[in-house]
LODO-698863 format. One line per 5 residues: their letters; for each residue x, y, z of C-alpha. Coordinates in nm, 3 decimals, decimal comma, m for minus. Layout:
BEGIN
a = X/Y/Z | ...
end
This chain:
BEGIN
xxxxx = 1,358/m0,827/m1,452 | 1,119/m1,069/m1,287 | 0,829/m0,960/m1,065 | 0,871/m1,060/m0,702 | 0,557/m0,914/m0,544
xxxxx = 0,278/m0,682/m0,643 | m0,001/m0,473/m0,496 | m0,311/m0,351/m0,681 | m0,581/m0,104/m0,584 | m0,837/0,138/m0,728
xxxxx = m0,799/0,495/m0,605 | m1,012/0,804/m0,666 | m0,920/1,036/m0,951 | m0,713/1,327/m0,816 | m0,816/1,690/m0,845
xxxxx = m0,652/1,884/m1,126 | m0,324/2,058/m1,057 | m0,514/2,389/m1,068 | m0,743/2,269/m0,786 | m0,474/2,090/m0,585
xxxxx = m0,286/2,398/m0,464 | m0,409/2,731/m0,326 | m0,238/3,057/m0,238 | m0,304/3,172/0,116 | m0,138/3,477/0,271
xxxxx = 0,162/3,453/0,044 | 0,208/3,078/0,089 | 0,117/2,786/m0,133 | m0,094/2,528/0,055 | m0,289/2,216/m0,037
xxxxx = m0,656/2,277/m0,109 | m0,949/2,114/0,065 | m1,001/1,899/m0,248 | m0,637/1,784/m0,226 | m0,672/1,692/0,142
xxxxx = m0,993/1,500/0,071 | m0,821/1,310/m0,211 | m0,525/1,223/0,012 | m0,746/1,112/0,301 | m0,963/0,892/0,077
xxxxx = m0,657/0,731/m0,082 | m0,494/0,663/0,255 | m0,817/0,511/0,387 | m0,848/0,283/0,082 | m0,483/0,180/0,095
xxxxx = m0,493/0,092/0,464 | m0,826/m0,090/0,425 | m0,676/m0,291/0,138 | m0,386/m0,389/0,359 | m0,066/m0,205/0,278
xxxxx = 0,219/m0,459/0,301 | 0,424/m0,456/0,622 | 0,738/m0,368/0,429 | 0,740/m0,087/0,173 | 0,829/m0,167/m0,187
xxxxx = 1,200/m0,109/m0,246 | 1,419/m0,031/m0,541 | 1,364/m0,149/m0,811 | 0,988/m0,143/m0,856 | 0,744/m0,068/m1,135
xxxxx = 0,429/0,143/m1,112 | 0,146/0,093/m1,359 | m0,138/0,347/m1,360 | m0,458/0,318/m1,563 | m0,649/0,648/m1,572
xxxxx = m1,026/0,644/m1,594 | m1,120/1,014/m1,612 | m1,451/1,128/m1,461 | m1,562/1,313/m1,777 | m1,460/1,402/m2,130
xxxxx = m1,252/1,708/m2,045 | m0,908/1,722/m2,200 | m0,644/1,638/m1,941 | m0,270/1,590/m1,945 | m0,200/1,242/m1,814
xxxxx = 0,115/1,351/m1,633 | m0,083/1,584/m1,405 | m0,210/1,294/m1,194 | 0,135/1,157/m1,119 | 0,259/1,394/m0,848
xxxxx = m0,051/1,355/m0,630 | m0,052/0,978/m0,682 | 0,316/0,933/m0,602 | 0,281/1,150/m0,291 | m0,006/0,932/m0,165
xxxxx = 0,191/0,611/m0,222 | 0,475/0,756/m0,017 | 0,246/0,898/0,253 | 0,081/0,557/0,297 | 0,429/0,397/0,323
xxxxx = 0,364/0,172/0,025 | 0,696/0,310/m0,100 | 0,954/0,485/0,117 | 1,021/0,745/m0,148 | 0,901/0,779/m0,505
xxxxx = 1,261/0,751/m0,625 | 1,217/0,377/m0,549 | 1,004/0,356/m0,865 | 1,237/0,277/m1,153 | 0,974/0,194/m1,415
xxxxx = 0,652/0,383/m1,477 | 0,365/0,312/m1,715 | 0,063/0,540/m1,736 | m0,230/0,490/m1,972 | m0,558/0,667/m2,026
xxxxx = m0,855/0,433/m2,041 | m1,229/0,487/m2,080 | m1,403/0,729/m1,850 | m1,612/0,617/m1,553 | m1,846/0,797/m1,313
xxxxx = m1,640/0,986/m1,058 | m1,317/0,876/m1,224 | m1,063/0,626/m1,093 | m0,696/0,535/m1,094 | m0,613/0,169/m1,113
xxxxx = m0,272/0,129/m0,952 | m0,040/m0,170/m0,968 | 0,294/m0,159/m0,789 | 0,535/m0,442/m0,871 | 0,852/m0,525/m0,679
xxx = 1,117/m0,637/m0,926 | 1,412/m0,861/m0,861 | 1,756/m0,710/m0,913
end
């Protein structure tokens, strides 16, 4: 498949899955850390200029993880929060639009970062 369009951005590193959700009065709710992550991502995406039209099927998502420290982390734990933010910002209509996914751990950096590249592919 040939790339038709792409969008790149650096986003903050998401909170761990253990810090993303909280139990409150018998319900599971997003934590304050999760809301702060989502708000910061949305602000960065809109400042960077989210395309007028969302990426559509098929598209490829490339994620480079730059953890904030040397703690052991599962790389798949950042995906759910990241995909939700891409959908919330209307960069993609739904994360099922992503047909190819590449995620790699890179060197750590202060505060951590996710380098995101979303590529629209031709059919």
